[in-house]
DRENDO-1510 file (C-alpha; in Angstrom, 1 decimal, always signed):
<recs>
REC; n; res; u; v; w
REC; 1; UNK; +4.7; +72.9; +119.9 .
REC; 2; UNK; +1.7; +73.3; +122.4 .
REC; 3; UNK; -0.6; +70.4; +123.0 .
REC; 4; UNK; -4.2; +71.9; +123.5 .
REC; 5; UNK; -6.2; +70.4; +126.2 .
REC; 6; UNK; -9.9; +70.5; +126.9 .
REC; 7; UNK; -13.2; +68.9; +127.4 .
REC; 8; UNK; -16.5; +69.4; +125.7 .
REC; 9; UNK; -17.8; +68.7; +122.2 .
REC; 10; UNK; -15.6; +66.4; +120.1 .
REC; 11; UNK; -16.1; +66.6; +116.3 .
REC; 12; UNK; -14.0; +65.0; +113.5 .
REC; 13; UNK; -14.4; +64.8; +109.8 .
REC; 14; UNK; -12.1; +62.3; +108.1 .
REC; 15; UNK; -10.4; +63.9; +105.2 .
REC; 16; UNK; -11.0; +62.7; +101.7 .
REC; 17; UNK; -7.3; +62.3; +101.7 .
REC; 18; UNK; -7.5; +60.3; +105.0 .
REC; 19; UNK; -7.4; +61.2; +108.7 .
REC; 20; UNK; -5.6; +64.3; +109.3 .
REC; 21; UNK; -1.9; +63.5; +109.7 .
REC; 22; UNK; -2.8; +59.8; +109.4 .
REC; 23; UNK; -1.9; +58.9; +105.7 .
REC; 24; UNK; -4.3; +60.7; +103.7 .
REC; 25; UNK; -3.4; +59.1; +100.4 .
REC; 26; UNK; -3.5; +55.7; +102.0 .
REC; 27; UNK; -7.1; +56.4; +103.2 .
REC; 28; UNK; -8.1; +57.6; +99.7 .
REC; 29; UNK; -6.8; +54.5; +98.0 .
REC; 30; UNK; -7.6; +51.8; +100.7 .
REC; 31; UNK; -10.1; +50.1; +98.2 .
REC; 32; UNK; -7.6; +49.6; +95.5 .
REC; 33; UNK; -5.4; +46.8; +96.9 .
REC; 34; UNK; -8.5; +44.6; +97.3 .
REC; 35; UNK; -9.7; +45.6; +93.9 .
REC; 36; UNK; -6.4; +44.6; +92.5 .
REC; 37; UNK; -6.5; +41.1; +94.5 .
REC; 38; UNK; -9.7; +40.6; +92.7 .
REC; 39; UNK; -8.2; +41.6; +89.4 .
REC; 40; UNK; -5.2; +39.1; +89.6 .
REC; 41; UNK; -7.6; +36.4; +90.8 .
REC; 42; UNK; -9.7; +36.9; +87.8 .
REC; 43; UNK; -6.6; +36.6; +85.5 .
REC; 44; UNK; -5.5; +33.5; +87.2 .
REC; 45; UNK; -8.9; +31.9; +86.3 .
REC; 46; UNK; -8.1; +32.7; +82.7 .
REC; 47; UNK; -11.0; +35.2; +82.7 .
REC; 48; UNK; -9.2; +37.8; +80.6 .
REC; 49; UNK; -12.3; +39.2; +78.9 .
REC; 50; UNK; -14.0; +39.6; +82.4 .
REC; 51; UNK; -10.9; +41.5; +83.7 .
REC; 52; UNK; -10.6; +43.6; +80.7 .
REC; 53; UNK; -14.2; +44.7; +80.2 .
REC; 54; UNK; -15.2; +44.9; +83.9 .
REC; 55; UNK; -12.1; +46.2; +85.7 .
REC; 56; UNK; -10.4; +48.5; +83.1 .
REC; 57; UNK; -11.5; +52.1; +82.3 .
REC; 58; UNK; -13.2; +53.1; +79.4 .
REC; 59; UNK; -10.4; +55.2; +78.4 .
REC; 60; UNK; -8.1; +52.3; +78.7 .
REC; 61; UNK; -10.3; +50.1; +76.4 .
REC; 62; UNK; -10.3; +52.8; +73.7 .
REC; 63; UNK; -6.6; +52.7; +73.5 .
REC; 64; UNK; -5.8; +48.9; +74.1 .
REC; 65; UNK; -8.0; +46.0; +72.5 .
REC; 66; UNK; -8.8; +42.7; +74.4 .
REC; 67; UNK; -6.0; +40.8; +72.4 .
REC; 68; UNK; -3.1; +43.3; +73.3 .
REC; 69; UNK; -4.3; +43.4; +77.0 .
REC; 70; UNK; -4.3; +39.5; +77.1 .
REC; 71; UNK; -0.8; +39.3; +75.3 .
REC; 72; UNK; +0.7; +41.9; +77.7 .
REC; 73; UNK; -0.9; +40.4; +80.8 .
REC; 74; UNK; +0.6; +36.7; +79.7 .
REC; 75; UNK; +4.0; +38.3; +78.8 .
REC; 76; UNK; +4.5; +40.0; +82.2 .
REC; 77; UNK; +3.0; +36.7; +83.9 .
REC; 78; UNK; +0.3; +38.9; +85.7 .
REC; 79; UNK; -1.9; +35.9; +85.4 .
REC; 80; UNK; +0.3; +34.0; +87.9 .
REC; 81; UNK; +0.4; +36.6; +90.7 .
REC; 82; UNK; +0.8; +35.0; +94.2 .
REC; 83; UNK; +0.7; +38.2; +96.2 .
REC; 84; UNK; +1.0; +42.0; +95.9 .
REC; 85; UNK; +2.2; +44.7; +98.0 .
REC; 86; UNK; +1.6; +48.5; +97.5 .
REC; 87; UNK; +3.7; +51.2; +98.9 .
REC; 88; UNK; +3.8; +54.7; +97.2 .
REC; 89; UNK; +0.5; +56.2; +96.6 .
REC; 90; UNK; -0.3; +59.6; +95.2 .
REC; 91; UNK; -3.5; +61.5; +94.0 .
REC; 92; UNK; -3.6; +63.3; +90.7 .
REC; 93; UNK; -6.5; +65.5; +89.6 .
REC; 94; UNK; -7.4; +67.3; +86.3 .
REC; 95; UNK; -10.9; +67.1; +85.3 .
REC; 96; UNK; -11.0; +63.7; +87.3 .
REC; 97; UNK; -9.5; +62.2; +90.2 .
REC; 98; UNK; -6.8; +59.7; +89.6 .
REC; 99; UNK; -4.9; +57.5; +92.1 .
REC; 100; UNK; -1.4; +56.4; +91.3 .
REC; 101; UNK; +0.1; +53.5; +93.1 .
REC; 102; UNK; +3.4; +51.8; +92.9 .
REC; 103; UNK; +4.1; +48.4; +94.3 .
REC; 104; UNK; +5.5; +44.8; +93.8 .
REC; 105; UNK; +3.8; +41.8; +92.5 .
REC; 106; UNK; +5.1; +38.3; +92.9 .
REC; 107; UNK; +4.5; +35.9; +90.1 .
REC; 108; UNK; +5.6; +32.3; +89.5 .
REC; 109; UNK; +8.6; +33.6; +87.9 .
REC; 110; UNK; +9.7; +36.6; +89.6 .
REC; 111; UNK; +9.1; +39.7; +91.7 .
REC; 112; UNK; +7.8; +42.7; +89.3 .
REC; 113; UNK; +7.8; +46.2; +90.3 .
REC; 114; UNK; +4.6; +47.9; +89.0 .
REC; 115; UNK; +3.4; +51.4; +88.3 .
REC; 116; UNK; -0.4; +51.8; +88.0 .
REC; 117; UNK; -3.2; +54.4; +87.7 .
REC; 118; UNK; -6.6; +54.3; +88.5 .
REC; 119; UNK; -9.8; +56.6; +87.7 .
REC; 120; UNK; -13.2; +56.3; +89.3 .
REC; 121; UNK; -16.2; +55.4; +86.9 .
REC; 122; UNK; -19.4; +55.9; +89.1 .
REC; 123; UNK; -18.5; +54.8; +92.6 .
REC; 124; UNK; -16.0; +52.0; +91.3 .
REC; 125; UNK; -12.2; +52.3; +90.8 .
REC; 126; UNK; -11.0; +51.1; +87.2 .
REC; 127; UNK; -7.5; +50.2; +86.1 .
REC; 128; UNK; -6.4; +53.1; +83.7 .
REC; 129; UNK; -2.7; +52.2; +83.0 .
REC; 130; UNK; +0.0; +49.8; +84.2 .
REC; 131; UNK; +3.7; +49.4; +83.4 .
REC; 132; UNK; +6.9; +48.2; +85.0 .
REC; 133; UNK; +8.2; +50.9; +87.6 .
REC; 134; UNK; +11.4; +51.4; +85.9 .
REC; 135; UNK; +9.7; +52.1; +82.5 .
REC; 136; UNK; +9.2; +55.6; +81.4 .
REC; 137; UNK; +6.0; +56.7; +83.5 .
REC; 138; UNK; +4.2; +58.3; +80.4 .
REC; 139; UNK; +0.4; +57.8; +80.3 .
REC; 140; UNK; -0.1; +56.9; +76.7 .
REC; 141; UNK; -3.7; +58.5; +76.9 .
REC; 142; UNK; -2.2; +61.9; +77.4 .
REC; 143; UNK; -4.0; +62.2; +80.9 .
REC; 144; UNK; -2.4; +64.9; +83.1 .
REC; 145; UNK; -0.3; +63.4; +85.9 .
REC; 146; UNK; -0.3; +66.6; +87.9 .
REC; 147; UNK; +0.5; +65.7; +91.5 .
REC; 148; UNK; -0.7; +67.4; +94.7 .
REC; 149; UNK; +2.8; +68.9; +95.3 .
REC; 150; UNK; +4.1; +70.4; +98.6 .
REC; 151; UNK; +4.0; +74.3; +98.0 .
REC; 152; UNK; +7.4; +76.1; +97.9 .
REC; 153; UNK; +6.6; +77.9; +101.0 .
REC; 154; UNK; +3.9; +78.3; +103.8 .
REC; 155; UNK; +1.5; +81.1; +103.5 .
REC; 156; UNK; +2.4; +84.1; +105.8 .
REC; 157; UNK; +0.9; +84.1; +109.3 .
REC; 158; UNK; -1.7; +86.6; +108.2 .
REC; 159; UNK; -2.6; +84.3; +105.3 .
REC; 160; UNK; -3.0; +81.5; +107.6 .
REC; 161; UNK; -5.4; +83.4; +109.9 .
REC; 162; UNK; -7.4; +84.6; +107.1 .
REC; 163; UNK; -7.7; +81.1; +105.6 .
REC; 164; UNK; -9.1; +79.7; +109.0 .
REC; 165; UNK; -11.2; +82.8; +109.7 .
REC; 166; UNK; -13.0; +82.4; +106.6 .
REC; 167; UNK; -13.5; +78.6; +106.9 .
REC; 168; UNK; -14.9; +79.0; +110.5 .
REC; 169; UNK; -17.2; +81.8; +109.5 .
REC; 170; UNK; -18.7; +80.1; +106.7 .
REC; 171; UNK; -19.3; +77.2; +109.2 .
REC; 172; UNK; -20.9; +79.5; +111.7 .
REC; 173; UNK; -23.0; +81.1; +108.9 .
REC; 174; UNK; -24.4; +77.8; +108.2 .
REC; 175; UNK; -25.1; +76.9; +111.9 .
REC; 176; UNK; -26.9; +80.2; +111.9 .
REC; 177; UNK; -29.0; +79.2; +109.0 .
REC; 178; UNK; -29.9; +76.1; +110.7 .
REC; 179; UNK; -30.6; +74.1; +107.5 .
REC; 180; UNK; -27.4; +72.9; +105.9 .
REC; 181; UNK; -23.8; +73.3; +105.5 .
REC; 182; UNK; -24.1; +74.4; +101.9 .
REC; 183; UNK; -21.6; +77.5; +102.2 .
REC; 184; UNK; -19.0; +75.3; +104.0 .
REC; 185; UNK; -19.4; +72.7; +101.4 .
REC; 186; UNK; -18.9; +75.1; +98.5 .
REC; 187; UNK; -15.6; +76.1; +99.7 .
REC; 188; UNK; -14.1; +72.6; +100.3 .
REC; 189; UNK; -11.7; +71.1; +97.8 .
REC; 190; UNK; -13.0; +69.5; +94.6 .
REC; 191; UNK; -11.1; +66.5; +95.7 .
REC; 192; UNK; -13.2; +66.3; +98.6 .
REC; 193; UNK; -16.4; +66.8; +96.8 .
REC; 194; UNK; -15.6; +63.7; +94.8 .
REC; 195; UNK; -16.1; +61.7; +97.9 .
REC; 196; UNK; -18.8; +63.3; +99.8 .
REC; 197; UNK; -22.1; +64.9; +98.6 .
REC; 198; UNK; -23.5; +68.2; +100.1 .
REC; 199; UNK; -26.4; +66.1; +101.7 .
REC; 200; UNK; -23.8; +63.8; +103.4 .
REC; 201; UNK; -21.6; +66.5; +104.4 .
REC; 202; UNK; -24.4; +68.3; +106.2 .
REC; 203; UNK; -25.7; +65.2; +108.0 .
REC; 204; UNK; -21.9; +64.8; +109.4 .
REC; 205; UNK; -22.2; +68.1; +111.0 .
REC; 206; UNK; -26.0; +68.0; +111.7 .
REC; 207; UNK; -25.9; +68.3; +115.5 .
REC; 208; UNK; -24.2; +71.7; +115.3 .
REC; 209; UNK; -27.4; +73.2; +113.5 .
REC; 210; UNK; -29.0; +73.2; +116.7 .
REC; 211; UNK; -26.6; +75.1; +118.6 .
REC; 212; UNK; -26.8; +79.0; +119.2 .
REC; 213; UNK; -23.5; +79.7; +117.4 .
REC; 214; UNK; -23.4; +82.4; +114.7 .
REC; 215; UNK; -20.6; +84.8; +112.9 .
REC; 216; UNK; -21.4; +87.5; +115.4 .
REC; 217; UNK; -19.8; +85.4; +118.1 .
REC; 218; UNK; -16.5; +84.9; +116.3 .
REC; 219; UNK; -13.8; +86.9; +118.1 .
REC; 220; UNK; -11.1; +87.4; +115.6 .
REC; 221; UNK; -8.8; +88.9; +118.0 .
REC; 222; UNK; -8.6; +85.7; +120.2 .
REC; 223; UNK; -7.6; +83.5; +116.9 .
REC; 224; UNK; -4.4; +81.9; +118.0 .
REC; 225; UNK; -2.5; +79.5; +115.6 .
REC; 226; UNK; -0.3; +77.0; +117.6 .
REC; 227; UNK; +1.3; +75.2; +114.8 .
REC; 228; UNK; +1.5; +75.0; +110.9 .
REC; 229; UNK; +2.9; +72.1; +108.9 .
REC; 230; UNK; +2.8; +70.5; +105.4 .
REC; 231; UNK; +2.0; +67.0; +106.2 .
REC; 232; UNK; +3.5; +63.9; +104.5 .
REC; 233; UNK; +0.5; +63.9; +102.1 .
REC; 234; UNK; +1.3; +67.6; +101.2 .
REC; 235; UNK; -1.7; +69.0; +102.8 .
REC; 236; UNK; -1.3; +72.4; +104.8 .
REC; 237; UNK; -2.4; +71.6; +108.4 .
REC; 238; UNK; -3.4; +74.5; +110.7 .
REC; 239; UNK; -4.0; +74.0; +114.2 .
REC; 240; UNK; -5.2; +76.5; +116.7 .
REC; 241; UNK; -8.0; +78.0; +119.0 .
REC; 242; UNK; -10.6; +80.7; +118.7 .
REC; 243; UNK; -13.5; +82.1; +120.7 .
REC; 244; UNK; -16.7; +81.6; +118.7 .
REC; 245; UNK; -19.1; +83.2; +121.4 .
REC; 246; UNK; -19.1; +84.5; +124.8 .
REC; 247; UNK; -19.3; +81.2; +126.5 .
REC; 248; UNK; -17.3; +78.9; +124.0 .
REC; 249; UNK; -14.1; +78.4; +122.2 .
REC; 250; UNK; -13.1; +75.9; +119.4 .
REC; 251; UNK; -9.9; +74.1; +119.3 .
REC; 252; UNK; -9.4; +73.2; +115.6 .
REC; 253; UNK; -7.2; +71.3; +113.0 .
REC; 254; UNK; -8.1; +72.4; +109.5 .
REC; 255; UNK; -6.3; +71.0; +106.6 .
REC; 256; UNK; -6.1; +72.6; +103.0 .
REC; 257; UNK; -4.7; +71.6; +99.7 .
REC; 258; UNK; -3.7; +73.6; +97.0 .
REC; 259; UNK; -5.9; +73.3; +93.8 .
REC; 260; UNK; -4.9; +75.5; +90.9 .
REC; 261; UNK; -2.8; +77.7; +93.3 .
REC; 262; UNK; -5.8; +78.2; +95.6 .
REC; 263; UNK; -5.9; +76.8; +99.1 .
REC; 264; UNK; -9.2; +74.6; +99.6 .
REC; 265; UNK; -10.5; +72.9; +102.6 .
REC; 266; UNK; -9.5; +69.2; +102.6 .
REC; 267; UNK; -10.4; +68.3; +106.3 .
REC; 268; UNK; -11.9; +69.6; +109.5 .
REC; 269; UNK; -11.3; +68.6; +113.3 .
REC; 270; UNK; -12.8; +70.7; +115.9 .
REC; 271; UNK; -13.4; +70.3; +119.6 .
REC; 272; UNK; -15.7; +73.1; +121.2 .
REC; 273; UNK; -15.0; +73.6; +124.8 .
REC; 274; UNK; -16.7; +76.1; +127.4 .
REC; 275; UNK; -14.7; +79.0; +128.4 .
REC; 276; UNK; -13.7; +79.1; +132.1 .
REC; 277; UNK; -16.8; +80.1; +134.2 .
REC; 278; UNK; -19.2; +79.7; +131.5 .
REC; 279; UNK; -22.2; +76.9; +131.6 .
REC; 280; UNK; -21.6; +73.9; +129.2 .
REC; 281; UNK; -23.6; +73.9; +126.1 .
REC; 282; UNK; -23.3; +71.1; +123.7 .
REC; 283; UNK; -25.4; +69.8; +120.6 .
REC; 284; UNK; -28.1; +67.5; +121.8 .
REC; 285; UNK; -27.6; +63.8; +121.8 .
REC; 286; UNK; -29.3; +62.1; +118.8 .
REC; 287; UNK; -32.3; +59.7; +119.6 .
REC; 288; UNK; -33.2; +56.8; +117.4 .
</recs>
């Protein structure tokens, strides 16, 4: 596998699923372990009502009353948790984004393997479901548990190039427009949109809006894909290089996830370098 080298503009957008090739599901769920620490501490204080009303989802509360919640917590000794460890993490989506986490908690009596699901209400994670890992993993609320699964096969080489070409052309169209990255944002995955607004997305790429790049400079014949893989997080990761105008080329890593059998952008990493013999041209340095 080639390792591309170059100097020039370096630009990285962290995936909604995490850094490219760096544990995307772990990044996406990074706020849940401290949330659960707070949850267990609240239970240890005997504040069952607070844990129930403030930390469980609305759907959970529709299906489970406070008394049942308290009885289950006491029965599993989850109000005596000393520490917790979380391993398996997955992301589910259908109408809403849901995190699925498996781990172990150590109570005063024993080590308990837990299976949990979480949903976001506003900006906050809320506990949606919990049970023993060896129990049947059936969500009693009937919410889909469709996991982002690894596709049965990779797209063909032509399909890979088409994906990359369409993504980069949208990016160049937005640069040419000079105002926002609305077209690129419209093509990203629903999962990513759950984590970033169009305004924030544009802010991340803002320096590129002042460059002279445009779709007219895209040289499709120079598009070269150096590697394609399915990451441990089941994202399709495509690496390569393409000339984006007469003087510059972009080295890219673009990740996609399958949503309803359509590949959608889940992350972008780019380095724009000057071609041999061309004068350097980079986005201006921001001044405070």
